[in-house]
Wavefront OBJ file of the C-alpha trace (Angstrom):
o trace
v -0.070 -0.239 -0.046
v 1.132 3.485 -0.783
v 2.444 5.458 2.292
v 2.525 9.095 3.770
v 5.759 9.711 4.113
v 5.971 13.132 5.735
v 3.762 16.320 5.492
v 5.124 20.129 5.641
v 3.289 23.282 6.079
v 3.839 26.965 5.426
v 1.408 30.077 6.317
v 2.368 33.405 5.169
v 4.096 36.323 7.562
v 0.819 38.950 8.114
v -0.772 37.082 11.241
v -4.149 39.004 12.094
v -6.286 37.724 15.449
v -9.963 37.707 15.366
v -10.452 40.771 17.201
v -8.222 42.561 14.421
v -10.593 40.762 11.721
v -13.851 41.852 13.723
v -12.998 45.496 13.820
v -11.608 45.617 10.493
v -15.248 44.083 9.468
v -17.087 46.478 11.816
v -15.144 49.379 9.504
v -16.000 47.953 6.216
v -20.131 46.723 6.610
v -20.507 49.271 8.817
v -23.222 50.682 6.710
v -24.325 47.335 4.894
v -26.263 45.494 7.815
v -28.514 47.424 10.366
v -27.704 44.660 12.984
v -24.336 44.368 12.040
v -23.739 44.288 16.134
v -25.532 41.131 16.007
v -23.999 39.801 12.873
v -20.503 40.495 14.622
v -20.758 37.590 16.890
v -20.080 34.966 14.058
v -15.900 36.508 14.803
v -16.682 35.181 18.497
v -18.274 32.132 17.478
v -15.710 30.465 14.570
v -13.257 29.133 17.004
v -10.615 30.863 15.692
v -8.046 33.227 17.403
v -5.811 34.147 14.402
v -4.940 33.558 11.213
v -2.287 34.360 8.750
v -3.002 36.627 5.423
v -0.746 37.397 2.300
v -0.445 40.846 2.699
v -1.200 43.447 5.777
v -4.412 44.020 7.299
v -4.376 47.804 5.938
v -4.267 46.304 1.966
v -7.819 44.377 2.402
v -9.304 47.847 3.380
v -9.137 49.014 0.405
v -10.199 47.943 -3.533
v -8.100 45.820 -5.530
v -9.113 44.806 -9.121
v -9.179 40.988 -10.242
v -5.767 41.145 -11.841
v -4.041 42.655 -8.743
v -5.135 40.395 -6.597
v -4.391 37.638 -8.579
v -0.911 38.735 -9.324
v -0.678 38.678 -5.394
v -1.747 35.232 -5.637
v 0.813 33.645 -8.530
v 3.418 35.426 -6.374
v 2.627 34.384 -2.963
v 1.634 30.780 -4.179
v 4.883 30.151 -5.525
v 6.858 31.194 -2.291
v 4.503 29.601 -0.016
v 4.273 26.172 -1.950
v 8.200 26.124 -2.447
v 8.428 26.405 1.785
v 5.969 23.960 2.359
v 7.560 21.095 -0.384
v 10.822 21.906 1.073
v 9.695 21.537 4.751
v 8.004 18.201 3.395
v 11.114 16.713 1.988
v 13.741 17.578 4.661
v 10.990 15.830 7.219
v 11.394 13.244 4.550
v 14.615 13.089 4.255
v 14.421 13.410 0.268
v 15.315 15.906 -2.127
v 13.188 17.421 -4.674
v 15.305 15.562 -7.105
v 13.877 12.200 -5.831
v 10.415 13.485 -6.629
v 8.604 11.620 -9.449
v 5.433 13.501 -9.957
v 3.629 16.409 -8.374
v 0.238 17.151 -8.042
v -1.129 20.693 -7.515
v -3.927 21.540 -5.660
v -5.604 25.394 -5.574
v -8.947 26.917 -5.737
v -7.985 30.791 -4.765
v -6.383 32.488 -8.115
v -5.724 30.942 -11.602
v -2.131 30.828 -13.246
v -1.162 29.074 -16.438
v 1.458 27.992 -16.362
v 0.300 26.417 -13.650
v 2.044 27.107 -10.156
v 3.365 23.698 -10.276
v 5.400 24.733 -13.692
v 6.712 28.179 -11.928
v 8.191 25.602 -8.927
v 10.180 23.493 -10.886
v 12.952 25.934 -10.845
v 12.148 27.211 -7.362
v 12.509 23.592 -6.026
v 15.168 22.061 -8.445
v 12.364 19.586 -9.952
v 13.515 17.125 -12.469
v 13.057 17.709 -15.729
v 10.537 14.662 -16.421
v 8.828 15.018 -13.235
v 4.779 14.420 -13.926
v 2.848 17.272 -13.129
v -0.840 17.350 -12.553
v -2.459 20.681 -11.355
v -5.953 19.898 -9.804
v -8.669 23.216 -9.761
v -11.945 23.952 -8.210
v -11.835 21.407 -5.232
v -12.362 23.768 -2.908
v -12.093 22.722 0.660
v -12.483 18.977 -0.199
v -8.619 19.374 -2.097
v -6.619 18.459 -0.032
v -8.369 14.950 0.791
v -8.853 14.334 -2.725
v -5.286 15.611 -3.502
v -3.840 12.875 -1.159
v -6.171 10.205 -2.597
v -4.653 10.893 -6.077
v -1.505 10.828 -5.045
v -2.039 7.061 -3.151
v -3.799 6.397 -7.245
v -0.687 7.385 -8.397
v 1.663 5.469 -6.370
v -0.235 2.439 -6.206
v 0.250 2.198 -9.839
v 3.861 3.159 -9.919
v 5.030 1.306 -6.940
v 8.995 2.857 -6.793
v 7.248 6.497 -7.400
v 7.126 9.541 -4.720
v 4.497 11.071 -5.000
v 4.444 14.996 -3.905
v 1.039 16.709 -3.261
v 0.624 20.018 -2.767
v -1.921 22.123 -2.087
v -2.192 26.135 -1.551
v -5.016 28.175 -0.899
v -5.136 31.842 -0.555
v -8.430 32.909 0.603
v -7.648 36.153 1.708
v -7.149 37.508 -1.610
v -10.749 36.792 -3.202
v -12.241 38.931 -0.433
v -14.759 41.875 -2.414
v -13.491 44.869 -0.889
v -16.844 46.418 -2.663
v -19.352 43.718 -2.066
v -21.249 43.986 1.118
v -23.071 40.384 1.141
v -23.329 38.082 3.924
v -21.281 35.283 2.186
v -18.451 38.067 1.751
v -18.959 38.837 5.559
v -18.832 35.478 6.672
v -15.905 34.676 4.850
v -13.908 37.604 6.537
v -14.122 35.665 9.570
v -13.395 32.297 8.842
v -10.828 32.079 5.465
v -7.203 32.494 5.683
v -4.188 31.729 3.822
v -2.041 28.525 4.243
v 0.351 25.930 2.104
v 0.486 22.096 2.897
v 2.568 19.166 1.093
v 2.382 15.681 1.332
v 4.889 12.951 0.255
v 3.478 9.549 -0.600
v 5.738 6.561 -1.628
v 4.677 3.240 -3.405
v 5.304 -0.090 -1.901
v 8.330 -0.563 -3.602
v 10.013 2.421 -2.107
v 13.074 1.407 -0.066
v 15.091 2.302 2.217
v 19.006 2.902 1.269
v 17.238 3.100 -2.063
v 14.753 5.935 -1.871
v 13.883 7.722 1.517
v 11.210 5.935 3.461
v 11.501 6.541 6.925
v 8.245 8.133 8.364
v 8.126 11.761 9.759
v 9.642 12.101 13.020
v 7.392 10.147 15.930
v 6.458 7.250 14.326
v 5.509 5.298 11.369
v 4.421 6.641 7.882
v 0.700 4.881 7.838
v -0.463 2.973 4.542
v -3.364 4.701 2.597
v -5.581 1.790 2.481
v -8.658 3.231 0.146
v -10.490 6.284 -0.419
v -14.196 7.316 -1.454
v -15.495 10.512 -3.326
v -19.197 10.851 -3.197
v -20.931 14.115 -5.130
v -24.590 14.850 -3.823
v -27.401 15.610 -6.801
v -28.604 19.244 -6.774
v -26.013 20.458 -4.415
v -24.055 23.174 -6.586
v -25.435 26.086 -5.323
v -24.021 25.080 -1.913
v -20.299 25.843 -2.122
v -18.550 27.355 -4.751
v -17.563 30.845 -6.609
v -19.089 32.980 -8.598
v -16.915 34.756 -11.535
v -17.467 38.244 -11.925
v -14.930 40.988 -14.040
v -13.721 41.933 -10.313
v -12.877 38.486 -9.534
v -14.309 35.172 -7.535
v -17.197 35.584 -5.368
v -17.431 32.994 -2.188
v -20.765 31.145 -2.621
v -21.539 29.090 0.889
v -24.917 28.017 2.024
v -25.787 27.803 5.989
v -27.279 23.994 5.118
v -23.524 22.447 5.423
v -24.080 21.747 8.716
v -27.377 19.447 8.431
v -25.755 18.184 5.187
v -23.220 16.718 7.215
v -26.092 15.575 10.038
v -28.493 14.067 7.375
v -25.957 12.168 4.394
v -22.494 12.299 4.975
v -22.939 9.758 7.910
v -24.844 7.276 5.427
v -22.346 7.747 2.806
v -19.500 7.205 5.145
v -20.842 4.213 7.044
v -21.250 2.925 2.733
v -17.793 3.390 2.285
v -16.255 1.659 5.455
v -18.930 -1.040 5.095
v -17.330 -1.330 1.672
v -13.743 -1.695 2.932
v -14.728 -3.756 6.093
v -13.535 -1.507 8.374
v -15.911 -0.830 11.627
v -16.369 2.762 12.758
v -15.487 1.309 16.074
v -11.769 0.520 14.495
v -11.441 3.942 13.457
v -9.011 6.245 16.356
v -8.339 8.643 14.356
v -10.219 11.402 12.737
v -8.317 13.508 10.510
v -11.866 15.954 9.691
v -11.082 19.241 7.602
v -12.508 22.006 9.890
v -14.886 24.483 8.159
v -15.958 25.911 10.977
v -17.174 24.803 14.412
v -20.980 24.190 13.662
v -19.800 21.191 10.973
v -17.181 19.961 13.354
v -20.332 20.102 15.815
v -22.376 18.254 12.932
v -19.490 15.480 12.430
v -19.556 14.806 16.404
v -23.421 14.517 16.709
v -23.724 12.125 13.701
v -20.872 10.052 13.809
v -21.305 9.727 17.626
v -17.717 11.158 17.935
v -16.124 11.722 21.543
v -14.544 15.419 21.645
v -11.142 14.404 22.019
v -11.381 12.934 18.474
v -11.785 16.515 16.871
v -9.339 18.224 19.167
v -6.443 18.395 16.556
v -8.885 19.674 14.034
v -10.390 22.557 16.691
v -6.653 23.583 17.272
v -6.013 23.821 13.730
v -8.964 26.042 12.961
v -8.267 27.846 16.288
v -4.765 28.746 15.221
v -5.126 29.281 11.152
v -8.820 29.307 10.449
v -10.228 27.747 7.384
v -7.614 28.025 4.893
v -9.600 25.627 2.486
v -7.746 22.706 0.937
v -4.792 22.766 2.673
v -6.264 22.656 6.206
v -7.278 18.925 6.366
v -3.634 18.450 6.048
v -2.685 20.817 8.849
v -4.758 18.251 10.930
v -2.931 15.397 9.150
v 0.358 16.877 10.257
v -0.513 16.468 13.605
v -1.697 13.077 13.617
v 2.049 12.177 12.209
v 3.541 13.780 14.956
v 1.676 11.919 17.586
v 1.003 8.658 15.672
v -1.147 5.972 17.584
v -0.422 2.323 17.997
v 0.486 0.383 15.091
v -2.494 -1.379 13.453
v -4.944 1.919 14.227
v -7.166 3.122 11.398
v -7.561 6.709 11.031
v -10.436 8.706 8.285
v -9.569 11.398 6.510
v -12.491 13.407 5.744
v -13.307 16.987 3.766
v -16.093 18.476 2.006
v -16.479 21.056 -1.181
v -18.275 22.514 -4.240
v -20.136 19.982 -5.998
v -21.492 19.735 -3.184
v -18.557 16.828 -2.692
v -17.380 14.564 0.065
v -13.423 13.609 -0.265
v -12.715 10.285 2.360
v -9.597 8.411 2.312
v -8.695 5.235 5.662
v -5.225 5.273 6.269
v -3.792 2.918 8.522
v -0.675 3.052 10.478
l 1 2 3 4 5 6 7 8 9 10 11 12 13 14 15 16 17 18 19 20 21 22 23 24 25 26 27 28 29 30 31 32 33 34 35 36 37 38 39 40 41 42 43 44 45 46 47 48 49 50 51 52 53 54 55 56 57 58 59 60 61 62 63 64 65 66 67 68 69 70 71 72 73 74 75 76 77 78 79 80 81 82 83 84 85 86 87 88 89 90 91 92 93 94 95 96 97 98 99 100 101 102 103 104 105 106 107 108 109 110 111 112 113 114 115 116 117 118 119 120 121 122 123 124 125 126 127 128 129 130 131 132 133 134 135 136 137 138 139 140 141 142 143 144 145 146 147 148 149 150 151 152 153 154 155 156 157 158 159 160 161 162 163 164 165 166 167 168 169 170 171 172 173 174 175 176 177 178 179 180 181 182 183 184 185 186 187 188 189 190 191 192 193 194 195 196 197 198 199 200 201 202 203 204 205 206 207 208 209 210 211 212 213 214 215 216 217 218 219 220 221 222 223 224 225 226 227 228 229 230 231 232 233 234 235 236 237 238 239 240 241 242 243 244 245 246 247 248 249 250 251 252 253 254 255 256 257 258 259 260 261 262 263 264 265 266 267 268 269 270 271 272 273 274 275 276 277 278 279 280 281 282 283 284 285 286 287 288 289 290 291 292 293 294 295 296 297 298 299 300 301 302 303 304 305 306 307 308 309 310 311 312 313 314 315 316 317 318 319 320 321 322 323 324 325 326 327 328 329 330 331 332 333 334 335 336 337 338 339 340 341 342 343 344 345 346 347 348 349 350 351 352 353 354 355 356 357 358 359 360
């Protein structure tokens, strides 16, 4: 089975506390909502203490056109992505020349040549590396990227596959747009990058790096699963205008988790002959506290099962696709006993669930 060798993460340098973000939102949206004081409670209830942004807070308080924001996306995505990859490879004891395939996941900006092509010289990757840019998976992209990397490693067992997820959600903020979705986005979303190195079965010690991240053994990827519900295209995504990307997300997401996610998860686990009772690590994308509460209630979890997800949310906010990989990084630092089973889970536009079963 393909194994996860290491995870590396990176965030931009500008740290914004939730209180600073709340005050800035009050300034920008002050005249848009007569009940602004009540709406500002979303900042308090988001379970977030601080976030990292690609630009200083003052930058977001003036308008920027789509071209300017997208140029900032390309510049920062290359810098942040390279840093996450270097950290991941260093943790694995690998060099850029060892990597055989690179999957790049993002949804918050546009680039052609894609970011993975721009990383070739930045990282010193081989000229014959296979590159696959993946766009549009949103918050589900980290889990989906991990699953697709495992597929490549399974098909080519002597390969090392690097998956990189970069999202710069802050750069999609629409200064001119006084909508509820744009307002809520200012309380939740942030910027970050995460890279995961996946090794095929025939990557052996002494030949290619095979030692797990410091702290424990490398978990195997047993299986993965995607599920897209019908008639849910309006639940989450972007609307595109000359000003750029406008966030779309529905208040129904927690109720979808309660009513539907458990059903398809149970079917997936049954298909793979893994009882829920065998899963001891829940590596869940922390889309927000209500989403995590919905997972806890519908899956019958203890609060300790979601501790790492809540910690990542508190310290970094919702970074979209990389966020679940930040949770995975913590699972590798404090691994469970050999034989333990973990479930990686994330939701994204479509409306889609991406899940991966791990075993240590």
